C-alpha positions in Angstrom: 24.3 -10.0 11.0 21.3 -8.8 13.0 17.8 -10.1 12.5 14.7 -7.9 12.3 11.2 -9.1 13.1 8.6 -7.9 10.7 5.0 -8.3 12.3 2.5 -9.1 9.8 -1.3 -9.6 9.3 -2.5 -12.7 7.4 -5.8 -12.2 5.7 -7.0 -15.4 4.1 -9.7 -16.8 1.8 -9.7 -20.1 -0.1 -8.9 -18.2 -3.3 -6.4 -15.4 -2.1 -4.3 -14.7 0.9 -2.6 -11.4 1.7 0.4 -10.8 4.1 0.6 -7.2 5.2 3.3 -5.6 7.5 1.8 -3.8 10.4 4.5 -1.2 10.8 5.4 -0.6 7.1 2.4 0.8 5.0 2.6 -0.6 1.5 4.6 -3.8 2.2 1.9 -6.2 1.4 1.7 -9.0 -1.1 -1.0 -11.5 -2.0 -0.8 -15.0 -3.5 -2.9 -18.2 -3.7 -1.7 -19.3 -0.2 0.1 -18.1 2.9 3.5 -19.6 2.2 3.5 -18.1 -1.3 2.4 -14.6 0.1 5.2 -14.6 2.6 7.7 -15.5 -0.1 6.3 -12.7 -2.4 6.6 -10.2 0.6 10.3 -11.2 1.2 11.1 -10.8 -2.6 9.5 -7.3 -2.5 11.9 -6.2 0.3 14.6 -4.7 -1.9 11.9 -2.6 -3.7 10.2 -1.5 -0.4 13.5 -0.6 1.1 13.9 2.1 -1.7 10.6 3.4 -0.8 11.3 3.5 2.9 14.6 5.1 2.4 13.0 7.8 0.2 10.5 8.4 3.0 13.3 9.0 5.5 12.6 5.9 7.3 15.1 3.3 6.3 13.9 -0.3 6.3 16.2 -2.4 8.8 19.0 -4.2 7.3 19.9 -7.8 7.9 17.9 -11.0 8.1 14.2 -10.7 8.2 12.0 -12.8 10.3 8.2 -12.7 9.6 6.1 -13.0 12.7 2.3 -13.3 12.4 0.7 -11.1 14.8 -2.9 -11.5 13.7 -5.0 -13.8 11.4 -8.0 -12.4 9.8 -10.9 -14.1 7.6 -10.9 -12.5 4.3 -14.0 -11.2 2.5 -15.0 -10.9 -1.1 -12.6 -7.9 -1.5 -9.7 -10.3 -0.4 -10.8 -13.0 -2.8 -10.8 -10.3 -5.6 -7.4 -9.3 -4.9 -7.4 -6.4 -2.2 -6.3 -6.3 1.4 -9.8 -5.4 2.5 -10.3 -6.3 6.1 -9.7 -3.9 9.0 -7.6 -5.7 11.6 -7.3 -5.2 15.4 -3.9 -3.7 14.9 -5.3 -1.1 12.4 -7.1 0.4 15.4 -4.0 1.0 17.5 -3.5 4.5 18.4 -1.0 6.8 16.6 0.9 9.6 18.4 2.4 12.5 16.3 5.7 10.9 15.6 4.1 7.6 14.4 1.3 9.4 12.5 3.9 11.5 10.7 6.0 8.4 9.9 3.0 6.5 8.4 2.1 9.6 6.4 5.7 9.8 5.1 5.6 6.2 3.8 2.3 6.9 2.0 3.8 9.9 0.3 6.9 8.1 -0.7 4.6 5.2 -2.2 2.9 7.9 -4.3 6.2 9.2 -5.4 7.5 6.0 -6.3 4.5 5.4 -8.6 5.0 8.9 -10.3 8.7 8.2 -10.7 8.2 4.8 -12.0 5.4 5.8 -14.5 7.4 8.8 -15.7 10.3 6.5 -16.7 8.1 3.8 -18.3 6.9 3.6 -21.9 3.2 4.1 -22.4 2.9 0.7 -24.0 3.4 -2.0 -21.5 4.0 -5.7 -22.0 0.8 -7.7 -22.0 0.6 -10.6 -19.6 -0.5 -11.7 -16.1 0.7 -8.4 -14.3 -2.3 -6.4 -15.3 -3.4 -7.4 -18.7 -4.0 -4.8 -21.2 -3.8 -1.4 -19.3 -0.9 0.9 -20.5 0.9 3.2 -18.1 -1.4 6.2 -18.3 -4.3 4.1 -17.7 -2.7 2.3 -14.6 -1.9 5.8 -13.2 -5.5 6.9 -14.0 -6.8 4.0 -12.2 -4.7 4.6 -9.0 -5.7 8.2 -8.9 -9.4 7.3 -9.3 -9.2 4.8 -6.6 -7.5 7.4 -4.3 -10.5 9.7 -4.8 -12.8 6.7 -3.5 -10.2 6.2 -0.5 -10.3 9.9 0.2 -14.2 9.7 0.4 -14.0 7.0 2.9 -11.8 9.1 5.0 -14.4 11.8 4.9 -12.8 14.0 2.1 -14.2 14.8 -1.3 -11.8 15.3 -4.3 -11.5 14.8 -8.0 -8.6 13.5 -10.1 -9.2 15.1 -13.5 -6.1 17.1 -13.4 -2.6 17.0 -11.9 -3.5 19.9 -9.6 -6.6 18.0 -8.3 -4.4 14.8 -7.6 -1.9 17.0 -5.7 -4.5 18.7 -3.7 -6.1 15.2 -2.8 -2.8 13.8 -2.0 -1.9 16.7 0.4 -5.3 16.7 2.0 -5.0 12.9 2.7 -1.5 13.3 4.1 -2.5 16.2 6.4 -5.2 13.9 7.9 -3.0 11.0 8.2 -0.4 13.1 10.2 -2.9 13.8 12.8 -2.6 11.7 16.0 -5.4 9.3 16.6 -7.0 7.1 19.2 -7.5 4.5 16.4 -11.0 5.5 15.7 -12.3 5.3 12.1 -11.8 8.6 10.2 -14.8 10.8 9.7 -16.8 8.4 11.8 -16.8 5.9 8.9 -14.8 2.7 8.5 -11.2 3.1 8.0 -8.9 3.9 11.0 -5.7 5.9 10.0 -3.4 2.8 10.1 -5.6 0.9 7.7 -6.0 3.9 5.4 -2.2 4.2 5.2 -1.5 0.6 4.5 -4.4 0.3 1.9 -3.4 3.5 -0.1 0.3 2.7 0.0 -0.3 -0.8 -1.0 -2.3 0.2 -4.0 0.2 2.8 -5.2 3.2 0.3 -4.9 1.4 -2.7 -6.2 0.7 -0.7 -9.5 4.0 0.9 -9.5 5.8 -2.5 -9.4 3.3 -3.8 -12.1 4.5 -1.0 -14.4 8.1 -2.2 -13.7 7.3 -5.8 -14.2 5.6 -5.0 -17.5 8.1 -2.7 -18.9 10.3 -4.4 -21.6 10.6 -7.9 -22.7 9.4 -10.9 -20.6 
């Protein structure tokens, strides 16, 4: 069986560590230490493979070897529970094909959230995966965060209706599909690669939260 190397960023604080795949936006997991975060990332591969397949970019089959390409000192956002630090790899240029691939994976992450939320009950099991928010509130939270993310990318949107959410997503995807030299979008602070991995991570993290909190423990 062939082996595929997944290059990752490791973002660390004494409280929380995130391991994020450079080439696969949304494939990022956090834990109390690096070893546990790598284990969580590997455990998420079957779920992520469904997303990548739906995007039209199948995740490689076979054995997976995790290769640390970059280590980052985390910040207060990392400790809080967000992959918050822009890496050197996030500033790599993207040609048209790579930009389109990253955007496809973000789109598939949103669609996974929509699909999972639509199939879930409104009342979710209480517990460590998200506390007391129910399905509609989780989705509302993600949509609201995406408004903030779009603002960092130089786009102003709202999320008060399904049409507004759809317009926001379409605008963000159009922006992500543009080739880039790796400079921050709109002259702010997020390069396209970081924007893609942050947005996709947030959508999938909460999609999988809904799955984890559906039904009995």
